[in-house]
C-alpha positions in Angstrom: 32.8 8.1 -78.8 32.1 7.2 -75.1 32.3 3.7 -73.4 29.0 1.8 -72.7 29.3 -0.4 -69.4 26.7 -2.6 -68.1 26.4 -3.6 -64.4 24.8 -7.0 -64.3 24.7 -9.9 -61.9 21.7 -12.3 -62.3 20.8 -12.4 -58.8 18.7 -9.5 -57.2 20.0 -7.8 -54.1 23.7 -7.9 -54.5 24.2 -4.1 -55.0 24.0 -3.6 -58.8 22.1 -0.4 -58.5 24.1 0.9 -55.7 27.3 0.1 -57.8 25.7 1.7 -60.7 25.3 5.0 -58.9 28.8 5.1 -57.2 30.6 4.3 -60.2 28.8 6.9 -62.1 29.3 9.7 -59.8 33.0 8.5 -59.2 33.5 9.2 -63.2 31.7 12.5 -62.6 34.0 13.4 -59.6 36.9 12.6 -62.2 35.5 15.3 -64.5 33.8 12.8 -66.9 30.7 13.4 -68.5 28.4 10.4 -67.5 24.8 9.1 -68.0 23.3 6.4 -65.9 20.8 4.5 -67.5 18.1 2.7 -65.4 17.3 -0.5 -67.6 14.9 -1.9 -65.0 11.7 -1.1 -66.7 8.8 -1.4 -64.4 10.9 -1.6 -61.0 13.2 1.5 -61.1 15.1 2.3 -58.2 18.4 4.1 -59.7 16.3 7.4 -59.4 15.8 6.8 -55.6 19.4 5.9 -55.0 20.6 9.1 -56.8 18.0 11.2 -55.0 16.4 12.3 -58.4 13.0 10.7 -58.0 11.0 13.9 -57.9 12.5 15.3 -61.2 11.5 12.6 -63.5 9.2 13.9 -66.4 9.9 11.4 -69.3 11.7 8.0 -69.2 13.6 5.5 -71.4 10.4 4.3 -72.9 9.3 7.7 -73.9 12.4 8.2 -75.8 12.4 4.8 -77.7 8.8 5.3 -78.5 9.5 9.1 -79.7 7.3 10.8 -77.2 10.2 13.0 -76.3 13.8 13.9 -77.4 16.4 12.3 -75.9 17.6 15.5 -74.1 14.2 16.0 -72.8 14.5 12.7 -70.8 18.0 13.3 -69.3 17.9 14.8 -65.7 20.9 16.6 -64.8 22.4 15.9 -61.1 22.7 19.5 -59.7 25.2 18.3 -57.3 27.5 17.1 -60.0 27.2 19.1 -63.1 28.5 16.3 -65.7 26.4 13.5 -64.4 23.1 12.8 -65.8 20.2 10.1 -65.3 18.0 8.5 -67.9 15.2 6.8 -65.7 13.2 3.6 -66.5 9.5 3.7 -66.9 7.7 2.7 -63.9 4.3 1.7 -65.3 5.7 -0.4 -68.4 7.2 -3.7 -68.4 10.4 -4.9 -70.1 9.0 -5.9 -73.2 8.2 -2.2 -74.1 11.9 -1.9 -75.2 13.7 -4.2 -77.8 17.6 -5.1 -77.9 17.9 -3.2 -81.0 16.2 0.1 -79.7 18.6 -0.2 -76.6 21.4 -0.6 -79.1 20.6 2.6 -80.9 20.0 4.5 -77.6 23.5 3.5 -76.4 25.0 4.7 -79.6 23.1 8.0 -79.4 24.4 8.4 -75.6 27.9 7.4 -76.5 28.2 10.4 -78.7 27.5 12.8 -76.0 28.9 11.3 -73.0 32.5 9.8 -72.0 30.6 6.9 -69.9 27.2 5.3 -70.2 26.4 3.1 -67.3 23.4 0.8 -67.6 22.0 -0.6 -64.4 20.8 -4.2 -65.6 17.7 -5.9 -64.0 18.0 -8.9 -62.3 17.3 -12.2 -64.1 18.2 -13.5 -67.5 15.1 -12.5 -69.5 14.1 -9.6 -71.7 15.5 -7.1 -69.3 18.7 -8.6 -69.3 18.7 -8.8 -73.1 18.1 -5.3 -73.5 20.5 -3.9 -70.9 23.5 -5.8 -72.4 22.6 -5.1 -76.1 24.7 -1.8 -76.5 27.3 -2.4 -73.9 30.9 -2.3 -74.7 31.9 -4.3 -71.7 30.0 -5.7 -68.5 30.8 -5.5 -64.9 29.5 -8.6 -62.9 28.6 -7.6 -59.2 28.1 -10.8 -56.7 28.1 -11.2 -53.1 30.1 -13.8 -51.3 27.0 -16.1 -51.2 27.0 -19.5 -53.0 23.4 -18.7 -54.7 24.9 -15.2 -55.9 28.0 -16.7 -57.3 26.1 -19.6 -59.0 23.9 -16.8 -60.8 27.0 -14.8 -61.6 28.3 -17.9 -63.3 25.4 -18.2 -65.3 25.5 -14.6 -66.5 28.9 -14.8 -67.4 28.1 -17.9 -69.9 25.2 -15.7 -71.2 27.5 -12.8 -71.9 29.8 -14.8 -73.6 27.3 -16.3 -76.0 26.2 -12.8 -76.8 30.0 -11.8 -77.8 30.6 -9.7 -74.5 33.9 -11.0 -73.6 36.1 -10.6 -70.6 33.6 -9.3 -68.1 35.1 -7.7 -65.0 34.2 -8.9 -61.4 33.2 -6.8 -58.1 32.8 -8.7 -55.0 30.3 -6.8 -52.6 29.8 -6.9 -49.1 32.7 -8.7 -48.1 33.2 -9.1 -44.2 36.8 -9.9 -43.4 35.9 -11.5 -40.1 33.6 -13.9 -41.4 35.9 -14.8 -44.2 38.6 -15.4 -41.6 36.2 -17.9 -39.7 35.4 -19.8 -42.7 31.9 -18.5 -42.5 32.0 -16.6 -45.8 33.4 -17.5 -49.3 36.8 -15.8 -49.9 37.9 -13.9 -52.9 40.1 -16.5 -54.2 37.6 -19.1 -54.1 35.1 -16.8 -55.9 37.7 -16.1 -58.8 38.6 -19.7 -59.1 34.9 -20.6 -59.7 33.9 -17.6 -62.0 37.4 -17.6 -63.9 37.2 -13.7 -64.5 39.4 -10.8 -63.6 38.6 -9.1 -60.1 37.9 -5.7 -60.8 37.3 -4.6 -57.0 36.3 -5.7 -53.7 33.6 -3.7 -51.5 33.7 -4.2 -47.8 30.4 -4.4 -45.9 29.8 -0.8 -44.7 26.7 0.5 -43.0 27.6 3.8 -44.7 26.3 2.4 -47.8 22.8 2.0 -46.4 22.9 5.6 -44.9 23.8 7.1 -48.0 21.4 5.0 -50.1 18.6 6.1 -48.0 19.6 9.8 -48.2 19.8 9.6 -52.1 23.5 10.4 -51.9 26.2 8.2 -53.5 28.4 7.3 -51.1 31.6 7.5 -53.3 31.6 11.3 -52.7 32.3 10.6 -49.0 36.3 10.5 -48.4 36.1 8.8 -45.1 34.0 5.7 -45.6 35.9 2.4 -46.5 33.4 1.4 -49.2 33.5 4.9 -50.7 37.5 4.5 -51.1 36.8 0.9 -52.6 34.4 2.7 -55.3 36.8 5.2 -56.0 39.7 2.8 -56.6 37.4 0.8 -59.0 36.6 3.9 -60.9 40.5 4.7 -61.4 41.2 1.2 -62.4 38.5 1.5 -65.1 40.1 4.7 -66.3 43.5 2.7 -66.6 45.4 3.5 -63.6 47.1 0.4 -61.8 45.5 0.8 -58.3 46.2 -2.0 -55.7 43.3 -3.9 -54.2 42.5 -2.7 -50.6 43.6 -4.9 -47.8 40.5 -5.6 -45.6 41.6 -7.0 -42.1 39.5 -8.6 -39.7 38.0 -5.9 -37.1 37.8 -8.2 -33.9 39.7 -6.1 -31.4 38.9 -6.4 -27.9 36.8 -3.2 -28.0 34.6 -4.4 -30.9 33.9 -7.7 -29.0 33.1 -5.5 -26.1 31.0 -3.5 -28.0 29.0 -6.6 -29.5 28.3 -7.7 -26.0 26.9 -4.6 -25.1 24.8 -4.7 -28.3 26.5 -1.1 -29.6 
């Protein structure tokens, strides 16, 4: 049986979908058979981030309602032969699926795949309950903002109440220079508030924006800093002991000169 991992946060816009795409692709690059499940019914985006939006025929709701077989709804990513996507429905709402149906779906997928990665919708309503129902473990994504950390804390409590213990934390979009100046929460502060284990840190990196707009997961790029961070997280999830990246403030004279010139 494979492992089912839900990527959640509470607050929207912190990078859940990007994290789902990059971790899933990272596992595929390691030779693992992976399926990404978009549980954000009605507001799907994972297909766009993966560049697979034009290949959707059936979706998650079609599977749970018996309109197609599970294999008919899976889209294989031609760039990575062991990577698949199960898209969400775009014209239905989150009440179209129940937690019991998601639990059964996850069990079926875990029989075929090494990793089942679920992109959880924002919020704490039905979509959240659906997404976590079949998960073996949870990864919480937050940004170093007070509102995002507060929502992450709320999600940790809800996960505990549902028996999903020991979630791991990814802090996204860290800007070392702002942390150094005291303008952004630092990692230690966030960990102290949330009291969960840190799985990884993703630095702010414009290549994430570029790759997302292209529908190409950044993790395949070996030169971008954020890509390296995602690959390191994948290795940790596979049991390797990989040290956290040391992010230094980039405040050189040349960078300050570029800011003055608007470059």
